[in-house]
N, C-alpha and C positions, 0 to 999 in steps of 0.2 A: 416606604410607601409605594404602592404599585401605581404605574401610569394609568391602569384601568380605573382604579378607585378615584384617583385624582381627576382624571379627565371626565369621568362620568358624574361627578358631583360638583363640578365647578366650571364656570366659563371664564375663569381668570385669564386664561391664555388664548381666548378665542381670536384676539386681534394680533397675536404674535406672528412675526414672519417665520420663526422657527419654533413651532409649538413644542417639540420635544425638548429643546433647550430651556424654554420657558418653564415647562413642567418640572424639569430637573431642578431649576433654580428655586421654584416654589417648594418642591419636596425637601429642599435643604433646610427650610425654615418653618414648615408646617408640621405640627405634631398631630399624630393620630392618622387614621386611615381614610377619613373623609373630610371634606370642606363644606362649611355652611355657605350657601350661596346668598350671602347678605352683604350689604354695603359695609357694615362695621367690621365683619370678618375679612373682607377684601382689603380694607384700609389697614387693618392690623397686619395682614400678610405683606402688604406693600411696605409698611414701616419696617418689618423684619427684613425684607429683601434689601431695602436701602441701607439699613444698619450693617448688614453683612457685606454689602458692596464696599463699604469704607475700608474694610480689612483688605480687600483685593486691590483697591486703589493704592493703599499704603504699601502693599507688597510690590506692586509694579513700580512705585516711586523708589523703593529701596533698591530694586534691580537697576533702575536708571542710574542711581548714585554709584553702584558697583561698576557698571559699564564705564561711566565717566572717568573713574580712576584708572581704568585699564586701557583706554584707547588713546591714540595720539593722532587724531584727525580733527582739525578745527571745525570742519563742516558738520561732522557727526556730533561733535561736542555741542555745537550751537543748537542742533536739532533736539538733542537730549535736554538741553537747558529749557527749550521751549516746551518739551513734554513735561518736565518737572513743574513748570509754572502752570500748565494746563491741568495737571493732576491736582495741584494745590487748589486751583479754582474749582475743579470738579468736586473735591472734598467739601469745600465751603458750600457749593450749590446743593450737594446731597443733604448736608445738615440744615441748610435753609429750607429745603423741601420737607424734611422731617418735622421741622418746627411748624411750617405752614399747614401740614396735614393734621396737626393737633387742633387747628382752629376750624370751627364749623361755619365757614362762610365761602361764598363763591369766589371772591377775589383771591383768597389764600390758595384755593385749589387751582385756579388759573396760574398763579405764581409757581406752584409746584410743577405744573405741566411745562411751563416755560423753562424753569431751571433744569428739570430732568432732560428736556430736549437739548439744552446747552451742554449738559454732561456728555450725552451721546456725541454731539458735535465735537467736543474737546477730544474725546478718545479717537475719533476718526481723523481729526486734524493732526494729532500726535503721530498716528500710524502713517499718515500720508507724507509726513515730513522726514521720516526715518529712511536710512539707506545703509548699505554695507552690513558690517558686523552687528551694529546696534539694532538694525531692523530684524536680522535673523534671530537675535536673542529675545527681542521684545515682542515680536509679532504674535506669538501664542498668547501672552498675557493681555495684549491689547485687544485681540479678537475676543477674549473672554470678557474683558471690560465692556466692549461694544455689545456683546450678547446680553450681558447682565443689564446694561442700560436700556436696551430694547425691551427686555422682559419687564423691567420696572415701568416703562412707559405703557406697555400693553396692559399690565395689571391696573395702572392708574386709569386708563380709558375704560376698562371693564368695571372698575369700582365706581365710576361716576357716569352712569347712563342716563342721568336726568338733570334738568335745569329748574331752578326756582323761577320766580317771576322776573328776576333780573338776569336769569341765565338758564339753569337747568330745567328741563321739562321731561315729563314721562314719555317714553317712546319705546316701541318694540324694536329690538336690534335685528333679530332673525339672521344672525351671523355677520351683519354689516356693522360699519362704524356708526356711532351716534352722529346725528346731524351737526352737532357743534364741533366735531373734529374737522378741522380745515382740510382741504384737498392737499395742501402742502404737507401737513402732518401725516395724512394717510400715506403719501408717497414715502415719507420718512420712515414710517413703520414697516412699509412693505418692501423697500428697496434693499439690495444687497450692498455690502461695503464697496464693492467695485463699481457700483453705479452712482456713487455720490462722492463729492468732494466738498470740503468746507473752506470757504474763503472768508478772510477777515476784511472788514471795511473799517478803516481808521476814521475816527471822528474828524470833521473838517477843522475843528478848533484846535487840533493838535494836542488834545488832552491825553491821547493814548487810549482813551476809551474806544471800544469798537463793538460793532454788532456782527454776529455771525449769520451768514446766509448759506443755504444749501444750493449747490449748483449740480443739476442732474445731467449725467452724460447723455441722456435721451433728449436733452434740450428743453425740458419742461421747466 
């Protein structure tokens, strides 16, 4: 599929930080030379993107396990263990998102957005914690996962340009984000990996549950 046909027949990637990468990811799962610019087709494309992303997450996890067997550095091993846990969580969140996208209600779509944002956070957190040999080996795979997570978020934003009475409304985008996309999420979609770090905030009750927050190097 040519970028010309893809870009001229769809606004799927209009909110992507890297339009070329987003179009590449979409072209991997879309059949035919054109895209129908409809909500159903966009959601179908998003579901295909997410399904394909699970194979890339599993591939990265397999690489983590290979590295763990070959290194003799406690600090690197701990970071790899963290990555493995984050990848397991990301896999669960992708499948949760896929399930939620099959439901036609506002809450389920908001859940999908939250979960896919957490997937992006997890990948960036994993990369941020790696060093030495493990980072050299894993960096390419993790940048690919980050890129794919961003593409999925961009397609989700494009696929949901309206709100119903409790949420979505009709609005003209004109190349901008829908009004329901928060300023924080806009920065998340627009920022580069080097501009953001993910910090974990552990629950005060000691349960081990935590919430992820984005800290921007610009201070926002």
